[in-house]
C-alpha positions in Angstrom: 148.1 104.0 153.2 147.2 100.7 151.0 145.0 100.4 148.2 145.0 101.5 144.2 147.4 103.9 143.1 145.7 107.2 141.4 147.5 109.1 138.6 146.2 113.1 138.4 147.4 114.2 134.4 147.7 117.8 134.0 148.1 119.4 130.7 150.7 122.4 132.4 150.1 126.1 133.9 148.0 124.6 136.5 146.6 127.8 138.6 148.2 128.0 141.8 145.5 128.1 144.1 144.5 126.0 146.8 140.9 126.2 145.6 142.0 125.1 142.4 140.2 121.5 141.9 143.0 119.9 140.7 145.1 121.2 143.7 142.4 119.7 145.7 142.0 116.2 143.7 146.0 115.4 144.3 146.1 116.7 147.9 143.2 115.1 149.1 144.1 112.1 147.6 147.0 111.6 148.9 145.6 112.0 152.4 144.8 116.0 152.9 146.3 117.3 155.8 148.5 114.5 156.9 149.6 113.4 153.4 153.3 113.3 152.6 154.1 115.2 149.5 156.8 114.8 147.7 158.2 117.4 145.1 160.2 115.9 141.8 160.9 119.4 139.7 163.3 116.7 137.4 162.2 118.1 134.1 163.0 121.4 135.3 166.0 123.4 134.3 165.2 125.7 137.3 164.1 123.1 139.5 165.4 124.7 142.9 162.6 127.7 141.7 159.7 125.7 140.1 160.4 123.2 143.0 159.9 126.5 145.8 156.6 126.8 144.2 154.9 124.0 144.6 156.3 123.5 148.0 154.5 127.0 149.2 151.2 125.7 147.3 150.9 122.7 148.8 152.6 123.6 153.1 149.2 125.9 152.9 147.0 121.9 152.2 149.4 119.4 154.0 151.8 119.1 156.9 154.3 117.5 155.3 156.1 118.7 152.3 159.3 118.1 150.5 161.5 118.8 147.0 164.2 117.3 146.0 166.4 118.3 143.1 167.8 115.6 140.6 169.9 116.9 138.2 172.4 113.5 138.1 171.9 110.2 138.1 173.7 109.2 141.6 171.2 112.1 143.0 168.1 109.4 142.2 170.4 106.7 144.8 169.9 109.3 147.4 169.3 107.5 150.8 167.2 110.1 152.3 165.3 110.7 148.9 164.7 106.8 148.8 163.7 106.6 152.4 160.8 109.3 151.8 159.4 107.7 148.8 159.1 104.8 151.4 156.6 107.1 153.5 155.7 109.6 150.4 151.5 109.5 150.0 151.8 112.3 146.6 154.1 112.4 144.5 154.3 115.4 142.1 156.0 115.8 138.9 156.7 119.4 137.8 156.8 120.6 134.0 159.9 120.8 131.7 161.6 118.5 129.8 160.2 115.0 129.7 163.3 113.5 128.9 164.9 114.9 132.0 162.9 113.1 133.8 163.0 109.2 132.1 166.9 110.0 131.6 167.6 110.7 135.3 165.6 108.3 136.7 165.3 105.3 134.5 166.3 102.5 135.5 167.1 103.9 139.1 166.7 102.9 142.8 164.5 105.8 142.7 162.0 104.3 140.0 162.3 100.8 141.7 160.9 102.6 144.8 158.2 104.8 143.0 157.3 101.5 141.3 156.8 99.7 144.5 155.1 102.7 145.9 152.6 102.3 143.3 151.7 98.9 144.6 151.0 100.2 148.1 148.5 103.1 146.7 150.8 106.3 146.2 148.9 109.3 144.5 151.0 110.3 141.5 150.2 113.6 139.7 151.7 115.5 137.1 152.1 118.3 135.1 153.0 119.0 131.3 156.2 117.3 131.0 155.3 115.3 134.5 152.0 114.3 132.5 153.5 113.3 129.4 156.5 110.9 130.8 153.7 109.0 132.6 152.7 106.8 129.4 154.9 103.7 128.2 155.2 105.6 125.2 155.5 109.3 125.3 156.6 112.5 122.8 159.8 113.4 123.2 159.3 116.3 120.8 157.7 117.0 117.2 156.4 119.9 115.6 152.5 121.2 116.0 152.5 123.1 112.4 153.9 119.9 110.6 151.7 117.0 109.5 154.7 115.0 107.9 155.9 111.2 108.6 158.5 111.4 111.2 157.6 114.7 112.9 156.9 113.3 115.9 159.6 112.3 118.3 158.4 108.9 120.7 160.5 107.6 123.7 159.9 105.0 126.6 158.0 106.9 129.1 157.7 105.8 132.5 155.0 103.1 132.0 152.3 104.5 134.6 149.7 104.6 131.6 149.5 101.9 128.7 147.8 101.9 125.3 147.8 106.0 125.4 149.9 109.1 124.3 149.5 111.7 126.7 150.2 115.3 125.4 150.3 118.6 127.4 149.3 122.3 126.3 147.1 120.7 123.5 144.9 123.0 122.4 146.9 126.5 122.9 149.7 125.2 121.1 148.1 123.7 118.1 149.3 119.8 119.3 146.6 117.8 117.3 149.2 117.0 114.5 150.9 115.3 116.9 148.6 113.1 118.2 146.5 111.9 114.5 150.5 111.4 113.5 151.0 108.6 116.9 147.5 107.1 115.8 148.5 106.7 112.3 151.4 104.9 113.7 149.4 102.3 115.8 145.2 103.0 115.6 145.2 100.9 118.9 146.8 103.4 121.2 144.5 106.5 122.0 145.8 109.7 121.9 144.9 112.2 125.0 145.5 115.6 124.7 145.5 117.8 128.0 144.8 121.8 128.0 146.1 123.6 130.5 144.9 123.7 133.8 142.8 120.3 133.1 143.7 117.5 133.5 142.4 113.5 133.9 142.1 111.6 136.7 143.0 107.6 136.7 143.0 104.5 138.7 145.6 101.8 138.3 143.2 98.6 138.3 140.3 101.2 136.3 140.0 101.8 132.8 137.9 104.9 133.4 139.2 108.1 133.7 137.8 111.8 134.6 138.1 115.3 133.4 139.1 117.6 136.0 140.0 121.8 135.2 139.1 124.6 133.5 139.3 123.7 130.0 139.0 120.7 128.0 140.9 117.2 127.2 140.7 115.7 123.3 141.0 112.0 122.7 142.2 111.3 119.3 140.5 107.7 119.1 142.2 105.8 116.0 140.4 102.4 115.9 137.5 103.6 113.1 140.6 104.3 111.1 140.0 103.0 107.4 142.8 104.3 105.4 146.6 105.9 106.4 149.4 105.6 104.1 151.9 106.6 106.5 153.8 103.3 106.6 154.5 103.3 102.8 155.6 107.1 102.3 159.2 108.1 102.9 160.2 110.4 105.9 159.8 114.3 105.7 156.4 113.5 103.1 152.9 114.4 104.1 151.0 111.3 104.9 147.3 110.7 105.0 144.7 109.4 107.3 141.2 109.0 107.2 138.0 108.5 109.8 139.7 109.4 112.8 137.1 109.7 116.0 137.9 112.7 118.0 136.3 113.5 121.2 136.5 117.2 123.3 135.4 116.6 126.6 135.2 119.2 129.9 135.3 119.3 133.7 133.6 115.9 135.7 133.2 114.0 131.7 134.0 110.7 132.1 135.8 108.3 129.6 136.1 104.2 129.6 140.0 103.8 128.5 139.2 100.2 127.8 135.1 100.0 126.5 135.9 103.4 125.2 132.4 104.6 126.9 131.5 108.1 126.8 129.7 109.4 130.6 128.3 112.5 130.5 127.3 114.1 134.0 124.1 114.5 134.9 124.8 118.0 136.5 127.5 120.1 134.8 129.2 122.2 138.2 130.2 125.2 138.4 134.1 125.8 138.7 135.5 128.7 141.5 136.3 131.8 140.2 139.9 133.2 140.1 141.6 136.8 140.2 143.3 136.8 136.7 147.2 136.8 138.6 146.0 133.6 140.2 145.4 132.3 136.7 149.0 133.2 135.4 151.6 130.7 134.2 153.3 130.8 137.3 154.9 127.4 137.1 156.4 127.9 133.9 157.5 131.8 134.5 158.2 132.0 138.1 161.1 134.6 137.6 162.2 137.1 135.2 165.2 134.8 133.5 162.4 132.3 132.8 160.0 134.5 130.9 161.2 132.9 127.5 161.3 129.6 128.7 159.3 127.2 126.9 157.8 124.4 129.8 
């Protein structure tokens, strides 16, 4: 497999159904039935249960699927995993806590192997924390109900996506405040807010991205900001910002991350219908003991 690496960042709560356009995009982009799919549930405190869920789903569409548990840094040096990454055509990061991904993988042999795989054209997807960790600077935490200076925690991410910060569960959890905070700090950084069961498809070497999924994504563009006082006020004080540009885009809309040009589809495609139980947040609540977890 040689070509440009593709990235699929998903806002969380992806419907675990083989007809889901997000699932099909990942598997088809990785090579279909002949793909080699590696799942890393590193972000999750319940990696065995979460990894098993995605394993069962992807096995319906690919003949070679495996997941690996990484709870300690030495597990990111596992020779079997490193060899697997060398053959992998599709790499999937699950949800959980994005700091687990960066702290366990950062600077490891596994991270170097993943970067080598990017040079040959691997397809990398991530949902929730797995999506947030893709950017060079990621949101590590922060309140959704407060717009104070310092209310958002930022941390280095995996560095797959530059000049943008990705946030997940965006509309449902009211996280517009977090991206407004980020773009006020640096209006040159785009804020990309992803709703559940919705993602953005990007390709290395191209500035275009396409929206895929049943809901919407929100783009917070701070280049037009005419005023903000965030640099001059104290921490934990409310800040002001004016003239922020916001886009709300649904399935098949496109956006150029460099030119900021919008692409509107000629025909709005219909998404497949799902039964109610297939829309449940299964990746986030797979077992009774997980019901109160915030993924």
